[in-house]
N, C-alpha and C positions, 0 to 999 in steps of 0.2 A: 156535521161530519166531514163535508167536503173541505171546509176551512182547516180542520184539524189535520186532514191528510196532506194538504198543501204545506202547512207549517212543518209537519214531520219530514216531508221531502226536502224542504229548504234546510232544515236542521241537519239532515243526513248529508246533503251536498256540502254544507259548511264543514262538517266533520271530515268528509273525504278530502276536501281541499286542505284542511289543516293538517291531516295525516300525511298528505302528499308533500306538503312543505317541510314537515318534520323529516320524512324519509330523504328528501333531497339534501337537507342540511346534514343529515347523518352520512350520506354518501360523500358529500364534500369533505367532512371531517375525517372520514376513513381515508380518503385520498391524501389529505394533508399528513395524517399520521403515517401512512405507508411511505410517503416521501421522506419523512423524518427518520424512519427506521431503516431505510434502504442502506446497504453496505456503504460505508464511507472509507475510501481508500486513503493512502498516504497523501498528505498535502504536497502537491507538486509546485515548486517555485520556478517560475520561468526565468531562470538565471543559469549561466554557465552553458556547457554543451547541452543541446536539446535532445529529447528523446528522438531516436532515428538518426542522429548524427554519429559520425565516426568519433570514437573517444580519442583524446590525446593519449599518447603512449608514454608510460613512465617506467624507467629502469631504476629500481630501488633496492635497498638492502633492509631486511626486517631486523627487529631487535635481537633475533637469534643469529644474526649475521649471515642470513641466507639470501641469495639474489632473488628478486621478485620482479616480474614484468606485468604491468597492468595496462589494459586497453588495447593490446595488440591481438592480432588473429592468433588463435591457439590451434596447434595441430590436432588436439583431441576435441576441439570445438566446445569445451566445457565453458559454462558461463561463470562469471565472478560477481559476487555481491560485495560491495565496499560498504562497511559499516563505520561511519564517523562517530566516534565516542570520546568520552573524556572521564578521567578519574574523579572529576569534580561535578559530574552530571548525575543527579539522583535518578532521573528517568532512565538513563543509560544502564545504570546498575540493575534496576528492576527488569529491564528488557533483555539483559544478557542471557538468562536461561531460555527465554522464548526464542531468541535469535538462534541459539545452538540447536534447539528442538526443531525449529522450522527448517534450518539448513540440513540437519540430519535426515529429515523426511525427504529432502530433495537432493540427497547426496549422489544420486545417479547422474546428475548433470550440473550441479551447482557447487562452487567453492566459495568459502567465506574468508574475507580479508578484513581485519580491523585496522583502522587508521586513526591517528590522533596527532597532537603536537605537544610540546612541553618538555619537561625534564625526563630523560630516559630512566632515571632511578624511580621516579614517581610512577611511570608507566609500567616498569618491571614489577613493582609492588602490586599494582592494579591487576596485572596479568596473573600473578601468583594467587592473589586473593580470590579471583573469579575463575580460576582454572582455564585460562585461555591459551595455554602453552601449545596446544596442537594446531592453532591457527596462525597464519602469518600476521604479524602486528608491525605496522610501519609508522614511523614518525615522519610526517611530511606536511609542512605548511603549504607547499605548492599544490598538493592534492586538494586541500580545502579551498584554496583561492581559485583554482581552476574550475571547480564545480560550484563555486560561490556558496559554500555552506556557511550559513549564518546562525542556524539553530541546530541543536542536537537532541536526540540521536537522528542521524540522517543516513539514508541508504541510496546507493546507486548500483543498478544492475547492468552489467556489460556482458553481452553475449560472446560466444566463441569466435565471432567474426570481428570483434572489437567495436560493436555498435552499442550505443547507449539505448537500452530497451525500456527502462523504467527508473524512476527516482522519486524521492520525496522524504518529508519529515515523518518519522515513524515513532509513535508514542505507545502503540499497543500491538498485540499480536495481529489484530485485524488489519492495521496499517501495513505491517510487514508482509502479511500474506497477500495483501492487495498488490504489492510490488511484484511478487512472484506470479500472481494471477495475471497481472497486466502483461508481463512478458509472454506467458504461455498463451494468452488470448490475442497477442499481437496488437495491443493497444497501448497508448501512452500512459494512461492512468484510469482508475475506476471512475473518477469524476468525469473524465472525457467520455467514457462509455455511457454513463448515465445521461450526460447532456445529449449525446447523439441519439439515445433511445427515447428521449423525452416525448417525442411525437408518436411513439409506438406504444404497444401494450406494456406498461411499466412492470407488472408482475413477471412477464416473460423476461424482461431485462434483468430483474433481480435474480430470477432463477438461473439465468445464463451466467451471472457473476458467481453465484454459489457453486455451479458446476465447474466453472473455470478454476475456482480455488480448491475444490475438493476432488472432482472427477479427474482432473489432469495432474494431480499431485505428483505423479511419478513419471511424467513425460517432459522432456526438455525441448 
């Protein structure tokens, strides 16, 4: 009887240790999964004027022959988001309704400017097809070279003081909203925020990002 009791105790402890190992493995996998599904912002490329720098000032004429100033301090302190697009970019075309929707939601403080380069006639057809007439649309290779735009669609957000507040490659609504959230949260990018929060409680970091994107939607 005594031997049977000892054996049962040994078996029980083996089962407890095995279960503990399984639980630890699951906890680790949950952490990995949580990290993978954390909000991923627009990919920021460390080229051109950096976030926090004063933007170069551009005096341009849009395709509707209206004067347009980019990068300077604005009396109304409204921010500008520059969307670098192209009529030959499939992702740009899919993103256009999303861009218009996001900017409409932030219309209290944010203006949208499209920019591209190429033949004016091709751009004019692009504008008509996707109903972009209400937005300034400028052709400027200088803009693209200054901000070192190598892939499209790309966004640069400049605040009312003329400071570059956020920028990055934007392929989805999440990417575009991360540009807006980064400006509202006073950070360079969502990736930067996650890196800085890595040593803290990650669920709190993710919640803060969600609140930044949703809770501050109408504040500039």
